[in-house]
PyMOL CGO cylinders between C-alpha atoms (Angstrom):
from pymol import cmd
from pymol.cgo import CYLINDER

trace = [
    CYLINDER, 8.98, 7.99, -5.99, 9.71, 4.56, -4.57, 0.3, 1, 1, 1, 1, 1, 1,
    CYLINDER, 9.71, 4.56, -4.57, 11.97, 4.15, -1.56, 0.3, 1, 1, 1, 1, 1, 1,
    CYLINDER, 11.97, 4.15, -1.56, 10.73, 0.66, -0.59, 0.3, 1, 1, 1, 1, 1, 1,
    CYLINDER, 10.73, 0.66, -0.59, 13.21, -2.22, -0.27, 0.3, 1, 1, 1, 1, 1, 1,
    CYLINDER, 13.21, -2.22, -0.27, 12.91, -4.74, -3.06, 0.3, 1, 1, 1, 1, 1, 1,
    CYLINDER, 12.91, -4.74, -3.06, 11.92, -8.31, -2.21, 0.3, 1, 1, 1, 1, 1, 1,
    CYLINDER, 11.92, -8.31, -2.21, 12.21, -9.76, -5.72, 0.3, 1, 1, 1, 1, 1, 1,
    CYLINDER, 12.21, -9.76, -5.72, 10.89, -9.10, -9.20, 0.3, 1, 1, 1, 1, 1, 1,
    CYLINDER, 10.89, -9.10, -9.20, 7.91, -6.75, -8.93, 0.3, 1, 1, 1, 1, 1, 1,
    CYLINDER, 7.91, -6.75, -8.93, 7.86, -7.15, -5.11, 0.3, 1, 1, 1, 1, 1, 1,
    CYLINDER, 7.86, -7.15, -5.11, 8.67, -4.68, -2.35, 0.3, 1, 1, 1, 1, 1, 1,
    CYLINDER, 8.67, -4.68, -2.35, 8.92, -5.08, 1.42, 0.3, 1, 1, 1, 1, 1, 1,
    CYLINDER, 8.92, -5.08, 1.42, 6.43, -3.34, 3.70, 0.3, 1, 1, 1, 1, 1, 1,
    CYLINDER, 6.43, -3.34, 3.70, 7.29, -2.90, 7.38, 0.3, 1, 1, 1, 1, 1, 1,
    CYLINDER, 7.29, -2.90, 7.38, 5.05, -4.24, 10.14, 0.3, 1, 1, 1, 1, 1, 1,
    CYLINDER, 5.05, -4.24, 10.14, 3.39, -0.90, 10.89, 0.3, 1, 1, 1, 1, 1, 1,
    CYLINDER, 3.39, -0.90, 10.89, 3.13, 0.42, 7.34, 0.3, 1, 1, 1, 1, 1, 1,
    CYLINDER, 3.13, 0.42, 7.34, 0.07, 2.45, 6.36, 0.3, 1, 1, 1, 1, 1, 1,
    CYLINDER, 0.07, 2.45, 6.36, -1.30, 2.14, 2.85, 0.3, 1, 1, 1, 1, 1, 1,
    CYLINDER, -1.30, 2.14, 2.85, -3.62, 5.02, 2.02, 0.3, 1, 1, 1, 1, 1, 1,
    CYLINDER, -3.62, 5.02, 2.02, -5.91, 4.51, -0.97, 0.3, 1, 1, 1, 1, 1, 1,
    CYLINDER, -5.91, 4.51, -0.97, -7.63, 7.49, -2.59, 0.3, 1, 1, 1, 1, 1, 1,
    CYLINDER, -7.63, 7.49, -2.59, -10.38, 6.30, -4.91, 0.3, 1, 1, 1, 1, 1, 1,
    CYLINDER, -10.38, 6.30, -4.91, -10.94, 8.26, -8.12, 0.3, 1, 1, 1, 1, 1, 1,
    CYLINDER, -10.94, 8.26, -8.12, -13.95, 8.42, -10.45, 0.3, 1, 1, 1, 1, 1, 1,
    CYLINDER, -13.95, 8.42, -10.45, -12.03, 6.82, -13.33, 0.3, 1, 1, 1, 1, 1, 1,
    CYLINDER, -12.03, 6.82, -13.33, -11.74, 3.59, -11.31, 0.3, 1, 1, 1, 1, 1, 1,
    CYLINDER, -11.74, 3.59, -11.31, -8.02, 3.92, -10.70, 0.3, 1, 1, 1, 1, 1, 1,
    CYLINDER, -8.02, 3.92, -10.70, -6.62, 4.68, -7.28, 0.3, 1, 1, 1, 1, 1, 1,
    CYLINDER, -6.62, 4.68, -7.28, -3.77, 6.75, -5.87, 0.3, 1, 1, 1, 1, 1, 1,
    CYLINDER, -3.77, 6.75, -5.87, -1.95, 4.47, -3.42, 0.3, 1, 1, 1, 1, 1, 1,
    CYLINDER, -1.95, 4.47, -3.42, 0.41, 6.13, -0.94, 0.3, 1, 1, 1, 1, 1, 1,
    CYLINDER, 0.41, 6.13, -0.94, 2.60, 4.03, 1.35, 0.3, 1, 1, 1, 1, 1, 1,
    CYLINDER, 2.60, 4.03, 1.35, 4.12, 5.20, 4.63, 0.3, 1, 1, 1, 1, 1, 1,
    CYLINDER, 4.12, 5.20, 4.63, 6.65, 3.08, 6.59, 0.3, 1, 1, 1, 1, 1, 1,
    CYLINDER, 6.65, 3.08, 6.59, 4.81, 3.93, 9.80, 0.3, 1, 1, 1, 1, 1, 1,
    CYLINDER, 4.81, 3.93, 9.80, 1.68, 5.95, 10.43, 0.3, 1, 1, 1, 1, 1, 1,
    CYLINDER, 1.68, 5.95, 10.43, 3.13, 7.50, 13.59, 0.3, 1, 1, 1, 1, 1, 1,
    CYLINDER, 3.13, 7.50, 13.59, 6.37, 8.69, 12.00, 0.3, 1, 1, 1, 1, 1, 1,
    CYLINDER, 6.37, 8.69, 12.00, 6.56, 12.25, 10.74, 0.3, 1, 1, 1, 1, 1, 1,
    CYLINDER, 6.56, 12.25, 10.74, 8.19, 11.26, 7.45, 0.3, 1, 1, 1, 1, 1, 1,
    CYLINDER, 8.19, 11.26, 7.45, 7.23, 11.69, 3.79, 0.3, 1, 1, 1, 1, 1, 1,
    CYLINDER, 7.23, 11.69, 3.79, 5.69, 8.69, 2.02, 0.3, 1, 1, 1, 1, 1, 1,
    CYLINDER, 5.69, 8.69, 2.02, 7.95, 5.83, 0.98, 0.3, 1, 1, 1, 1, 1, 1,
    CYLINDER, 7.95, 5.83, 0.98, 6.10, 5.26, -2.30, 0.3, 1, 1, 1, 1, 1, 1,
    CYLINDER, 6.10, 5.26, -2.30, 3.17, 6.44, -4.40, 0.3, 1, 1, 1, 1, 1, 1,
    CYLINDER, 3.17, 6.44, -4.40, 1.60, 4.62, -7.30, 0.3, 1, 1, 1, 1, 1, 1,
    CYLINDER, 1.60, 4.62, -7.30, -1.46, 4.80, -9.52, 0.3, 1, 1, 1, 1, 1, 1,
    CYLINDER, -1.46, 4.80, -9.52, -3.49, 1.65, -9.98, 0.3, 1, 1, 1, 1, 1, 1,
    CYLINDER, -3.49, 1.65, -9.98, -5.74, -0.60, -7.94, 0.3, 1, 1, 1, 1, 1, 1,
    CYLINDER, -5.74, -0.60, -7.94, -5.01, -2.26, -4.62, 0.3, 1, 1, 1, 1, 1, 1,
    CYLINDER, -5.01, -2.26, -4.62, -6.84, -5.50, -5.39, 0.3, 1, 1, 1, 1, 1, 1,
    CYLINDER, -6.84, -5.50, -5.39, -6.39, -7.42, -2.15, 0.3, 1, 1, 1, 1, 1, 1,
    CYLINDER, -6.39, -7.42, -2.15, -4.68, -7.40, 1.26, 0.3, 1, 1, 1, 1, 1, 1,
    CYLINDER, -4.68, -7.40, 1.26, -3.66, -10.91, 2.43, 0.3, 1, 1, 1, 1, 1, 1,
    CYLINDER, -3.66, -10.91, 2.43, -1.84, -9.77, 5.56, 0.3, 1, 1, 1, 1, 1, 1,
    CYLINDER, -1.84, -9.77, 5.56, -3.09, -9.04, 9.06, 0.3, 1, 1, 1, 1, 1, 1,
    CYLINDER, -3.09, -9.04, 9.06, -4.39, -5.47, 8.97, 0.3, 1, 1, 1, 1, 1, 1,
    CYLINDER, -4.39, -5.47, 8.97, -6.99, -2.97, 10.11, 0.3, 1, 1, 1, 1, 1, 1,
    CYLINDER, -6.99, -2.97, 10.11, -9.02, -1.15, 7.46, 0.3, 1, 1, 1, 1, 1, 1,
    CYLINDER, -9.02, -1.15, 7.46, -10.42, 2.32, 8.12, 0.3, 1, 1, 1, 1, 1, 1,
    CYLINDER, -10.42, 2.32, 8.12, -12.95, 3.68, 5.64, 0.3, 1, 1, 1, 1, 1, 1,
    CYLINDER, -12.95, 3.68, 5.64, -12.53, 7.36, 4.75, 0.3, 1, 1, 1, 1, 1, 1,
    CYLINDER, -12.53, 7.36, 4.75, -14.76, 9.67, 2.63, 0.3, 1, 1, 1, 1, 1, 1,
    CYLINDER, -14.76, 9.67, 2.63, -12.44, 9.40, -0.42, 0.3, 1, 1, 1, 1, 1, 1,
    CYLINDER, -12.44, 9.40, -0.42, -11.05, 5.90, 0.08, 0.3, 1, 1, 1, 1, 1, 1,
    CYLINDER, -11.05, 5.90, 0.08, -9.56, 3.91, 2.91, 0.3, 1, 1, 1, 1, 1, 1,
    CYLINDER, -9.56, 3.91, 2.91, -6.47, 3.30, 5.05, 0.3, 1, 1, 1, 1, 1, 1,
    CYLINDER, -6.47, 3.30, 5.05, -4.88, -0.13, 5.50, 0.3, 1, 1, 1, 1, 1, 1,
    CYLINDER, -4.88, -0.13, 5.50, -2.85, -0.33, 8.73, 0.3, 1, 1, 1, 1, 1, 1,
    CYLINDER, -2.85, -0.33, 8.73, -0.61, -3.38, 8.54, 0.3, 1, 1, 1, 1, 1, 1,
    CYLINDER, -0.61, -3.38, 8.54, -0.06, -5.49, 11.67, 0.3, 1, 1, 1, 1, 1, 1,
    CYLINDER, -0.06, -5.49, 11.67, 2.68, -7.72, 10.25, 0.3, 1, 1, 1, 1, 1, 1,
    CYLINDER, 2.68, -7.72, 10.25, 5.51, -7.51, 7.74, 0.3, 1, 1, 1, 1, 1, 1,
    CYLINDER, 5.51, -7.51, 7.74, 4.30, -7.98, 4.18, 0.3, 1, 1, 1, 1, 1, 1,
    CYLINDER, 4.30, -7.98, 4.18, 5.20, -7.50, 0.55, 0.3, 1, 1, 1, 1, 1, 1,
    CYLINDER, 5.20, -7.50, 0.55, 3.60, -5.34, -2.10, 0.3, 1, 1, 1, 1, 1, 1,
    CYLINDER, 3.60, -5.34, -2.10, 3.33, -7.39, -5.31, 0.3, 1, 1, 1, 1, 1, 1,
    CYLINDER, 3.33, -7.39, -5.31, 2.53, -6.18, -8.82, 0.3, 1, 1, 1, 1, 1, 1,
    CYLINDER, 2.53, -6.18, -8.82, -0.13, -8.45, -10.33, 0.3, 1, 1, 1, 1, 1, 1,
    CYLINDER, -0.13, -8.45, -10.33, -0.55, -6.62, -13.64, 0.3, 1, 1, 1, 1, 1, 1,
    CYLINDER, -0.55, -6.62, -13.64, 0.26, -3.23, -15.15, 0.3, 1, 1, 1, 1, 1, 1,
    CYLINDER, 0.26, -3.23, -15.15, -1.80, -1.41, -12.52, 0.3, 1, 1, 1, 1, 1, 1,
    CYLINDER, -1.80, -1.41, -12.52, -2.99, -4.09, -10.06, 0.3, 1, 1, 1, 1, 1, 1,
    CYLINDER, -2.99, -4.09, -10.06, -1.34, -4.57, -6.66, 0.3, 1, 1, 1, 1, 1, 1,
    CYLINDER, -1.34, -4.57, -6.66, -1.65, -7.10, -3.81, 0.3, 1, 1, 1, 1, 1, 1,
    CYLINDER, -1.65, -7.10, -3.81, -0.30, -6.96, -0.23, 0.3, 1, 1, 1, 1, 1, 1,
    CYLINDER, -0.30, -6.96, -0.23, 0.74, -10.41, 1.07, 0.3, 1, 1, 1, 1, 1, 1,
    CYLINDER, 0.74, -10.41, 1.07, 2.14, -11.63, 4.38, 0.3, 1, 1, 1, 1, 1, 1,
]
cmd.load_cgo(trace, "trace")
């Protein structure tokens, strides 16, 4: 499932108020779920398995028992760095 707008090769647009929820797993890989807006009552825009390596955009990070939530404060892009490595950039 990926309903994000493309921004180029291996890049997707993330809206200003997107929430990226990362569920850490014992195997070292993560389940990354992306919502267009945390306040909207909509299904996720995308889900992927891999590792969110870095967030280079203005954001708030909330630590949860099984991972963390990244609440973006500006528009950004999700970029694939390798087979299963991802970066969020402003």
